[in-house]
N, C-alpha and C positions, 0 to 999 in steps of 0.2 A: 338269289343264286340259281344258276341254271343247273339243275341236278334232278335226275330221276331216281330219288331215294327208294333202295329196293338191297294191244298188244290189240252179184245176184245169183252167183252160183247156179242159176237156173239152167245154164247151158252145159253144165257138167254133172256127171253122176255123183260126184263127191268132190271135196276140196283136194286140189293138187298140192303136193308138198315136195320140196327139194330135199332128198335124203342127205344125211351127213356124209361128207366125203372130205378128203384132204383138200385144203384150199390152195389152188394153183397160184403160183406167182405170176404177176402181170408185168409185162414190159412197159416201160414208160411211154412207148409209142402207141400201145393199144389201149392203155388204161385211161378212162375219163378222169378229169380232175375232180376230186371229191373234197367237199368241205364238211366239217362236223361242228355243230354248235352245242356246247354243254358238256364239259369234261367232269361230270359228277360220277356217282357210283356206277352207273351203266355206261355213260358216254365215254369215259376214259377207257374202259375195256373195249368198247366198239372201235374207238380210234386205234387202239393197239392192234386189234384184229385186222383192220384195214391196212395198217403198216406192215404187219406180218405177211399179208397177202400180196405185197409188192406195191401198194399205193403209198403216196407221200401226202397224207391228208393235210389240208389247210384247216386250222382249228381256231375256235374263238370261245372264250369263257369270260364272264363278267368279273371273276375273281382275279385280282392282280397277280400276274406271274404264272397262272395255271397253264395258259397256252404255251408260254415260253418254256416252261419246264417239260411239257410234252414234246415240243419240237426239238429239244436238245438231242433226242435219239432218232430224229427223222421226221420230216414234215415241215410245215410252215405255220408260224403263229401269226394270225391276222390281228391288227389293232382296231378293226371295226367290222361290224356286220356287213356294211356296204362293200368293203374291200373283199371280204370273203365271197360275197355273192357275185361280184364282178369276175372273179378268177376261177369259179368252179362250174362244172357241168352238172354236178349233183350236190345238193346241200341237204345234209341230214340233221334234223333238229331233235335233240334228246334233252328236253326240258320238262318241268314238272307238270304243266297244265296248259289249258287253252290260252289263258291270258299271257303267259310267257311266250307261247308260240306266236301269238299276235305281235308281241314286242319284237321277236326275232325277225319276223317278216316285214312289219310295217313301222317299226320304231316305237319309241316311248314318248314322243313329243319333243325331246331335246336332241336325240340322235336318231338317224335313219336306220331302218332295218335292211335286210338283204334283198327283199323282193324287187325294189326299184332298179337294182343294179344287175339282177340276174338276166342272162341272155335268153331271148326267145328260144323255146325248145329245151331249156334246161329243166331239171327235175328237183322238186322239193319233197323230201321224205319226212313225214311227221310221225314221231315215235312215242308221243305222249298218250296218256289215258284221258280221253275227252268224250264229250257228248257226241254221239254219232251224227246228229243233225248238224252240229257245228262243223264237223269234218266234211259233210256233204257241201255245206255252204262255202267252206274254204276252197274246195276243189273248183267250184264255179268262179269264185273271186280270182283265183290264180289263173284260171283259163283266160280271163279277160286280159291278163298281162302276158299271155303266151307262155306261161310257165306250167309244166306238167306237175301232177300231184300224186303222191302215193300215201294212202291211209295205212300206216304201218306200225301199230303199237307193238310193244315188245314184252317178253316175259322170260324169266330164268334166273334173275339175280346177277349180282356183280361178278361172281366167279365164272358163270357161264358166258357172260358178256366178254370177259377177258380172254376166255379160251376159244371164242368164236362158236359156242355151242348153244346159244340162246335160241328162243323161238320168236319168229315174226309173224304177226297176223295181218295180212296185207289185202288191200283192195285198191284197184285203180284201172285206168284204161290200158289197152294193149300198148299204146305208145309210151305210157309211163314205165311199164315193165321192160319194154325194149330199150329205153334209155337207161334203166337201172342195170341192165346186163348182169354181170356176175358180182356186182357190188354187194347185193343182199347176201349171196352165198358166202362172201368173205367175212360177214359178221355173224351169221346164224347157221346152225345145223339144220333147222327146219324153217322153211319159208312157205307158209300156207297162202295160197292164192284163193281168196274167198269171194271175189266178185269183180266185175269189169267197170265199177265206179266206186267212189268213196262211200264209206259208211259201214260196210259189212265187217271190215277189220276192227273198227271201234266197237261194234256191237258184240263181237266175239270176245274182245278184251274186257268189256264191261261184265260179261257173264263170267269170264275167268276170275275177275276181281270179286264178284259175288262169292264164288267158292273160296277164294283165298282168304277173304275177310272173315267169312263164317267159320272156316276151318281154324284160323288163328284164335278167334274168340272161343270156339269150342275147346281147343287145345288148352287155352289158358284156364278155362272153367274146370276142366278135368284135373289139371295139375293143382289148381287152387283147392279143389275138394280133397285131393290126396294130402296136401299140406295140412289142411284143416283136420283131417282124420289121423294125422300122425304117421302117415306112410313115408318111408324113406324116399325122397324125390328121385335119387339116382336109381334106386331099385324100380320105382314106378316107371321111370323113363325106359329102363332096360326091358321091362316086361311089355309095355305098350308098343314099343318099336319092333317087337317080335310077335305081335298079336294082331287080331283082326281089327282092333280099334285104331290102329295106327293110321296116320296120314303124313304126307310129305311135310305139311306145315307143323304138325306136332313134332316130328323128328327134327326139323330144322329150328323152329322157334323155341321149343322147350329146352334145347341145348343152350340157348342164350340165357334162359332163366336159371338153369343149373349152374352156369358160369357166373351168374350175377353181372352179365355184360350187356348193357342196354345201349351200346354204341349204335347209332341209327343207320343200319344198312337199308332199312325201309322204316320210315318214322310212323308213329301213331297218326299224325295228321294226314299222312298219305291215305290211310283208310277212312278217315273222316271224309276226305274228298271223294275217294273212289266209291265207297259205299253210298255216298250221297248221289253220285252219278247213277249208280245202279237203281236207286229208288226213284230218281227223276225219270229215267227211261221207262220204268214200270208204271209210274204214276200217269204218264201220258196216255197209256192204254188201259188204265184202271186195272192193273194186274197186281194181285196181292203177293207180297214177299215178306212173310212174318219173320223168318229167320234173319234175313238181311236187315230188317228194321231193328231187331234186337241187337245184332252185332254192331250196327251203326251207333246205337245208343251207348253201347259199351265203349266204343272208341271215343265217342264224344265225351263220356264221363272221364275217361283217362286223360283226354286232352285238357279238359277244364280243371282237372286235379293237378296239373303241372307237368304232365308227361308228354306233351305234344311233340317234342322234338327227340324223344327217346325212341329206341327201337320199338316196332309195333308189338313185340312180345311183352312190353311194359303194360299192356292192357290187363295183365294178371294182377297188377297192383291195385285195381279197383275193388278187389274182394276183401271184405273185412275179416279180421280175426286170424290172419295168416302171417307168417314171417317168411318172405322169399329168401332163397340162398344169397349169402353175401358174396361180393366179388372175390374171385380166387386170387390169392397173393402170388405175385410174380416170383419165380424161382431165382 
């Protein structure tokens, strides 16, 4: 399933960002034709944001009916990646990992991807969390086909994707940014330009995922200790979210635990993957990451215990001797 379950600066004093502003509507004559692959937790919201900004996005998803359901309210459902690539000036890929991105571009052996049908000068925007070196190599590979590339991982969650207020961590050539035009602003409140070639965007996203994964693991550990010690979990949540120990991940993910709702907005296995990438990047330069290593082992333990496809807050279930809150009954 294509789904993002839930991102050289030497020439600048600091990263440039596009501040949040109202998204202007585009006329059909001025707007590039935009395609989006992957209508999952993030991609569906991004496609909605594009439509709200005046684009009529072409969409594709491997799940039967997903693209057609989106297109009923505007846009075009494509029956193949090749068809989408041929019709679009910009193709945005919102899939889980590098392997799925490869499939989007170059096919899976039985069906072609979109790269071969994309016009010279068109742009491919890669929004997955991947190894930065893989992203650098992909830029070079697409350049041989005459296709521009933007290394553009995303962050913010499904709600911010749907409202057009997520963050994009981007790197690419000036020509890639020129081709992107206002399309990035249609999807994100903050678009950070981190370098003039691929790699920097993925490096920053990997570091973001280091913090996100460690914070979730630490939040789960704290809540688990509270449960073990007999503290009322709702009271603990109230106190921590108004104290110095709070984090965005504690506030967001421990609300899932209190509700007993492990619907996977971002699954345990996403952090098995992402923290694995974090450790791979650090290992290449022999850089120690003790907290990341521990958090990765916690998510691995949760995955092998049967919680792989549950919300990443389910990492709390690895702690012995506690009883997590039961799902709340519907009124």
